[in-house]
PADREN-129735 format. One record per atom (N, C-alpha, C): residue in three letters; atom name; x, z, y. Coordinates in pm, whole numbers, plus 50000, padded with zeros to 5 digits. Atoms other than C-alpha are relative to their C-alpha. Example, Ala and Ser with C-alpha at 12.3 -4.5 7.8 and 13.67 -1.06 7.14 Angstrom:
2
   type   atom      px      pz      py
    ALA      N   50089   50000   49881
    ALA     CA   51230   50780   49550
    ALA      C   50090   50000   50120
    SER      N   49918   49994   49881
    SER     CA   51367   50714   49894
    SER      C   49923   50073   50109
END
This chain:
107
   type   atom      px      pz      py
    MET      N   49960   50072   49881
    MET     CA   86700   03937   41482
    MET      C   49901   50025   50113
    GLN      N   50102   49977   49900
    GLN     CA   86372   03998   41662
    GLN      C   50018   50139   50065
    LYS      N   49976   49866   49947
    LYS     CA   86457   04370   41700
    LYS      C   50112   49998   50103
    LYS      N   49885   50003   49909
    LYS     CA   86793   04297   41862
    LYS      C   49965   49932   50132
    LYS      N   50041   50070   49878
    LYS     CA   86639   04051   42108
    LYS      C   49909   50090   50084
    MET      N   50091   49911   49928
    MET     CA   86365   04300   42197
    MET      C   50078   50117   50062
    LEU      N   49920   49891   49947
    LEU     CA   86618   04582   42240
    LEU      C   50082   49956   50121
    GLN      N   49923   50052   49887
    GLN     CA   86834   04367   42467
    GLN      C   49911   49982   50122
    THR      N   50092   50024   49889
    THR     CA   86535   04266   42679
    THR      C   49953   50132   50061
    LEU      N   50048   49872   49949
    LEU     CA   86405   04623   42706
    LEU      C   50110   50079   50069
    SER      N   49891   49929   49932
    SER     CA   86747   04766   42792
    SER      C   50027   49937   50137
    ASP      N   49984   50067   49870
    ASP     CA   86786   04505   43068
    ASP      C   49886   50038   50095
    TYR      N   50116   49963   49919
    TYR     CA   86435   04590   43190
    TYR      C   50015   50142   50054
    TYR      N   49982   49862   49956
    TYR     CA   86512   04963   43202
    TYR      C   50111   50011   50104
    ILE      N   49893   49998   49901
    ILE     CA   86835   04899   43390
    ILE      C   49950   49944   50133
    LYS      N   50055   50060   49878
    LYS     CA   86651   04676   43638
    LYS      C   49906   50097   50070
    LYS      N   50095   49906   49941
    LYS     CA   86378   04938   43691
    LYS      C   50067   50129   50046
    GLY      N   49930   49879   49962
    GLY     CA   86628   05222   43713
    GLY      C   49945   50124   49935
    LYS      N   50062   49886   50065
    LYS     CA   86430   05445   43480
    LYS      C   49962   49961   49859
    ILE      N   50046   50022   50137
    ILE     CA   86357   05480   43110
    ILE      C   49862   50062   49989
    TYR      N   50137   49951   50017
    TYR     CA   85984   05509   43054
    TYR      C   49986   50050   49857
    GLU      N   50004   49943   50133
    GLU     CA   85969   05750   42761
    GLU      C   49857   50011   49948
    SER      N   50140   49993   50040
    SER     CA   85590   05762   42755
    SER      C   49943   49859   49993
    SER      N   50060   50133   50012
    SER     CA   85399   05460   42630
    SER      C   49895   49978   50108
    LEU      N   50100   50012   49894
    LEU     CA   85128   05532   42887
    LEU      C   50067   49963   50132
    GLU      N   49926   50029   49877
    GLU     CA   85379   05532   43172
    GLU      C   50055   49857   49997
    TYR      N   49948   50136   50016
    TYR     CA   85535   05210   43038
    TYR      C   49889   49898   50018
    SER      N   50108   50099   49997
    SER     CA   85201   05034   42998
    SER      C   49938   49985   50138
    ARG      N   50055   50008   49865
    ARG     CA   85101   05109   43358
    ARG      C   50083   49913   50093
    GLN      N   49917   50088   49918
    GLN     CA   85386   04894   43490
    GLN      C   49943   49859   49995
    THR      N   50059   50134   49992
    THR     CA   85289   04544   43600
    THR      C   50092   49891   49949
    ASP      N   49905   50105   50037
    ASP     CA   85604   04359   43495
    ASP      C   50071   50028   49867
    ILE      N   49939   49967   50129
    ILE     CA   85663   04474   43137
    ILE      C   50027   49874   49918
    PRO      N   49968   50119   50077
    PRO     CA   85837   04223   42909
    PRO      C   49922   49990   49868
    TYR      N   50075   49998   50126
    TYR     CA   85650   04329   42591
    TYR      C   49886   50100   50012
    SER      N   50111   49905   50002
    SER     CA   85316   04495   42531
    SER      C   50033   50112   49901
    ILE      N   49981   49886   50091
    ILE     CA   85293   04828   42351
    ILE      C   49974   49956   49857
    LYS      N   50036   50048   50134
    LYS     CA   85132   04654   42056
    LYS      C   50116   49922   49937
    GLU      N   49886   50078   50051
    GLU     CA   85427   04412   42022
    GLU      C   50117   50092   49964
    ILE      N   49889   49908   50025
    ILE     CA   85680   04696   42045
    ILE      C   49974   50078   49871
    LYS      N   50032   49923   50120
    LYS     CA   85500   04900   41779
    LYS      C   50007   49913   49874
    LYS      N   49998   50090   50115
    LYS     CA   85472   04597   41551
    LYS      C   50144   49973   49955
    VAL      N   49863   50035   50034
    VAL     CA   85842   04509   41567
    VAL      C   50082   50124   49966
    MET      N   49917   49881   50018
    MET     CA   85993   04857   41594
    MET      C   49944   50098   49898
    GLY      N   50061   49907   50093
    GLY     CA   85747   05045   41377
    GLY      C   49935   50118   50068
    GLY      N   50060   49892   49924
    GLY     CA   85639   05284   41650
    GLY      C   50072   50018   50132
    TRP      N   49942   49982   49868
    TRP     CA   85704   05388   42006
    TRP      C   50126   50086   49994
    SER      N   49883   49913   50009
    SER     CA   85947   05666   41910
    SER      C   50117   49931   49931
    MET      N   49893   50073   50067
    MET     CA   86143   05430   41687
    MET      C   50077   49912   50099
    LEU      N   49934   50080   49896
    LEU     CA   86218   05218   41996
    LEU      C   50119   50077   50056
    PHE      N   49893   49922   49940
    PHE     CA   86427   05502   42139
    PHE      C   50109   50033   49899
    LYS      N   49899   49980   50103
    LYS     CA   86600   05564   41809
    LYS      C   50092   49878   49994
    TYR      N   49920   50123   50002
    TYR     CA   86712   05200   41804
    TYR      C   50078   49982   50130
    LEU      N   49930   50012   49872
    LEU     CA   86800   05204   42176
    LEU      C   50121   50092   50005
    ASN      N   49887   49906   49999
    ASN     CA   87017   05513   42133
    ASN      C   50110   49955   49905
    THR      N   49900   50048   50095
    THR     CA   87190   05351   41836
    THR      C   50075   49879   50056
    ASP      N   49938   50124   49955
    ASP     CA   87253   05006   41985
    ASP      C   50055   50006   50142
    TYR      N   49957   49989   49859
    TYR     CA   87290   05104   42355
    TYR      C   50016   50147   50036
    PRO      N   49985   49856   49974
    PRO     CA   87427   05460   42368
    PRO      C   50028   50033   50146
    ASN      N   49965   49975   49860
    ASN     CA   87539   05423   42732
    ASN      C   49894   49948   50096
    LEU      N   50106   50057   49917
    LEU     CA   87205   05302   42866
    LEU      C   49975   50086   50124
    LYS      N   50025   49913   49885
    LYS     CA   87149   05607   43089
    LYS      C   50115   49993   50100
    LYS      N   49885   50012   49910
    LYS     CA   87501   05577   43230
    LYS      C   49995   49868   50077
    ASP      N   50013   50130   49933
    ASP     CA   87438   05208   43307
    ASP      C   49895   50006   50110
    ILE      N   50106   49985   49899
    ILE     CA   87119   05301   43492
    ILE      C   50053   50077   50120
    ASP      N   49944   49920   49890
    ASP     CA   87300   05568   43695
    ASP      C   50106   49923   50076
    LYS      N   49894   50078   49935
    LYS     CA   87590   05332   43765
    LYS      C   49940   49896   50094
    LYS      N   50065   50099   49915
    LYS     CA   87351   05075   43907
    LYS      C   49949   50064   50128
    GLY      N   50041   49931   49879
    GLY     CA   87238   05340   44152
    GLY      C   49851   50002   50023
    ARG      N   50145   49998   49984
    ARG     CA   86866   05316   44091
    ARG      C   49938   50121   49930
    GLY      N   50053   49883   50069
    GLY     CA   86829   05657   43926
    GLY      C   49891   50068   50079
    ASP      N   50101   49940   49916
    ASP     CA   86630   05786   44223
    ASP      C   49909   49890   50054
    LEU      N   50090   50107   49959
    LEU     CA   86330   05558   44262
    LEU      C   49945   50022   50140
    PHE      N   50053   49973   49868
    PHE     CA   86227   05731   44584
    PHE      C   50110   50003   50105
    GLY      N   49890   50004   49905
    GLY     CA   86567   05686   44750
    GLY      C   49982   49892   50105
    ASP      N   50019   50111   49907
    ASP     CA   86443   05370   44922
    ASP      C   49893   50027   50105
    LYS      N   50108   49976   49906
    LYS     CA   86162   05536   45116
    LYS      C   50057   50019   50140
    PRO      N   49947   49994   49864
    PRO     CA   86199   05520   45493
    PRO      C   50014   50143   50049
    VAL      N   49977   49869   49940
    VAL     CA   86333   05814   45687
    VAL      C   49951   49992   50144
    PHE      N   50056   49999   49866
    PHE     CA   86135   05893   45999
    PHE      C   50087   50085   50092
    PRO      N   49922   49917   49907
    PRO     CA   86315   06019   46308
    PRO      C   49931   50134   50022
    LYS      N   50056   49866   49990
    LYS     CA   86270   06391   46352
    LYS      C   49927   50023   50132
    SER      N   50064   49980   49872
    SER     CA   86167   06359   46715
    SER      C   49853   49956   49999
    LYS      N   50138   50049   50004
    LYS     CA   85845   06179   46622
    LYS      C   49910   50082   49911
    ILE      N   50081   49915   50085
    ILE     CA   85731   06437   46371
    ILE      C   49953   50119   50082
    PRO      N   50048   49889   49917
    PRO     CA   85504   06686   46550
    PRO      C   50031   50134   49933
    LYS      N   49972   49867   50050
    LYS     CA   85597   07049   46517
    LYS      C   49868   50071   49968
    PRO      N   50124   49928   50031
    PRO     CA   85342   07277   46355
    PRO      C   49967   50098   50113
    PRO      N   50037   49909   49891
    PRO     CA   85146   07492   46599
    PRO      C   50047   50142   49970
    LYS      N   49954   49863   50014
    LYS     CA   85279   07840   46660
    LYS      C   49878   50092   49990
    PRO      N   50114   49907   50008
    PRO     CA   85053   08126   46559
    PRO      C   49990   50080   50129
    SER      N   50019   49925   49876
    SER     CA   84902   08309   46850
    SER      C   50033   50147   49975
    MET      N   49957   49861   50013
    MET     CA   85031   08658   46914
    MET      C   49898   50096   50058
    SER      N   50102   49911   49947
    SER     CA   84701   08811   47019
    SER      C   49982   50119   49905
    LYS      N   50019   49880   50079
    LYS     CA   84612   09159   46900
    LYS      C   49886   49977   49900
    VAL      N   50099   50018   50106
    VAL     CA   84428   09153   46570
    VAL      C   49949   50137   49961
    THR      N   50059   49874   50044
    THR     CA   84188   09429   46482
    THR      C   49942   49982   49862
    LEU      N   50049   50004   50136
    LEU     CA   84102   09505   46127
    LEU      C   49882   50094   49986
    THR      N   50116   49914   50023
    THR     CA   83770   09641   46015
    THR      C   49978   50016   49851
    THR      N   50029   49977   50141
    THR     CA   83648   09786   45693
    THR      C   49872   49935   49956
    GLY      N   50125   50066   50034
    GLY     CA   83321   09600   45708
    GLY      C   49882   50091   50015
    ARG      N   50109   49904   49983
    ARG     CA   83116   09910   45790
    ARG      C   49980   50034   50148
    ASN      N   50013   49982   49854
    ASN     CA   83103   09863   46167
    ASN      C   50096   50103   50053
    GLU      N   49898   49909   49953
    GLU     CA   83417   10073   46204
    GLU      C   50120   49917   50046
    THR      N   49880   50071   49954
    THR     CA   83728   09965   46392
    THR      C   50122   50087   49974
    ASN      N   49874   49928   50023
    ASN     CA   84089   10060   46325
    ASN      C   50081   50000   50130
    GLU      N   49927   49993   49874
    GLU     CA   84212   10156   46670
    GLU      C   50069   50131   50014
END
């Protein structure tokens, strides 16, 4: 029963975040995680077992995340108007002379 409750909570969390954190390090760096890594490993038997159970009990989890529209976490970043972005400087078209390093010029 504890596994099913944990799987439900984690699937809801992944849908809310819009991403499945497949790495335990990436998951642990989040500030609003529902369970610690230690709790997940204790109940599930290991971090990789979590995904085995998630794929079994919630096979459409990735589709639910995409349906919610949060698949692209950087889609919310602001778009700056193009007129305010300065153009890069143009290279100068002056004549360039190349030398061999022996006080000789290529003219």
